[in-house]
N, C-alpha and C positions, 0 to 999 in steps of 0.2 A: 950279353948278345940277346938274352932272354928279355931284358927291359927294352932294348931297341925293337924287337919283335913285337912287344906289347904297344909302344909306342907307334909305331907304323900301322898296327891294327885298330887303334883308335882313331888315328888319321884319317882311315878309310871309311868311318862310318859316318854318314852325315849327321852333323853337328845337332840341328834342331831334334832329331829323333833320340839322339843319344842323349840331350838335355831333357826332354820328357820322359824317358825312360829312366833316367838315374835321379830325377828329382821327385817321381811318383804323384808330381800333381801339375796341371795344366799351367802353361807359361802364360802371364799377363803382361800386357803393354798397354801404355798409355801414349795414343797419337792423337794428331790433327786429323780430321776428316773432312770432306767435301763430298758432295754429291754429283752425279751424272745422270744423264738420259741417254736414250738411244736417238742422239742426232747427230747430223753429219758434221755440225760445227762445232761439238764436244767431243766427237771420236774420230772415225775416219771415213773411208769410203763403203764401210761395211758395220753399220752402226749397231746393227742388231746381233753381230757376231763377235764373240770376244777372242782373246789372244789365244785360248786354249781350244776354240772352235766352238764352243758352248753358245746357246742362244740367250741374249740379255734377258733377266727376271729379277725380281726381287729376291734377293739372297746372293747375287754375284757381288762379289768385292774386288776392286782392282787395287793394286797395290805398288808403291813406287818401287823401282828397279832394284835400289839398294836392299828393299825387304825381302825381294824374292829368295836371298841367301837363308834368311830366318822363318820366312811363311813362303814356301814352295807352293806352285799350283797345286791345287787340290786339297789345300789345308782347310780345315773345317774350325770356323770361330763363332763365338757370340760376341755381340756389342751390347756396351752400356753407355749411354748418352750421358757426358759428363758437362752439358754445356756448351755455351759458345766459348771461343777462344779468350773473351773478355769475361767469362764466368757467369754469364746469364743462360737462363731457361733450362736448368739442367733437367734430365729425365723427360723433356718435351719429346722425344723420339723413342723413347723405352717402350710405349705401349705397341709401337709398330715392329720393332726388334725382338720383343720378347719370346716368340714363339718361332724364330727364324734363326737357322745355323747357316751362316753366311759361309761361301765357298769361294777360295781366291781362285778365280778364274779370268783375270784380266790383269793388264799392267799398264801403268800410267805413263803420261809423256816423261823423256827422259830429263825433264828438266827439274822436275820435282823429287824430294828426298824425305825420307821418313813420313811418309803421308799415307792414308789409304782413301780410296773414293768408292763411296756405296753407289750402287746402282739403284735409282728410283724412277717410277713409271711416267710421272709427269714433271716439266719444267718447274711449275708452280712449287711442287713439294720439294724439289732440289734446292730452289731459290731460298724457300724457308729454313732449310736446313742449313744453308751458308757454311760456315767454317766453324767447326764445333772439335772439342777433344773428345774422344771415346775411349771407354776401357775395353781392349779386345783380347778375351779368353781364348787361348787355342784348344778347341776340343779334341781335334785327331789330328795328326800328320799323315799324309798320303803314303799309302804301302811302298 
């Protein structure tokens, strides 16, 4: 009976927080990333407002819906540029990312899986960003 109670208690704890506490170190993921801007053609009819109601700004990160289980809204992360999906341009955006703690505050279109979308202030920079691999390091999970 005591074992069953322990199992039920463990299932009740949100698992990203349990992982962070039990591992004693930040969780690191390597994901495909793209970039978006506050444009109606890239978002919806409220391009300056995220899914959580925050205003778009540098440091806002959108995640695909499947990643919301392990990176819920409010998760703080750091990004490291690993280059394009073809292995070129490693570190090209690290200077932009180095002092920024990104916050998961938006969600991507339902068709995307295992991806993140970095908000950037202008379309030219977003296009230059393209499709890249990023190393995502969890700094803090929401309370």
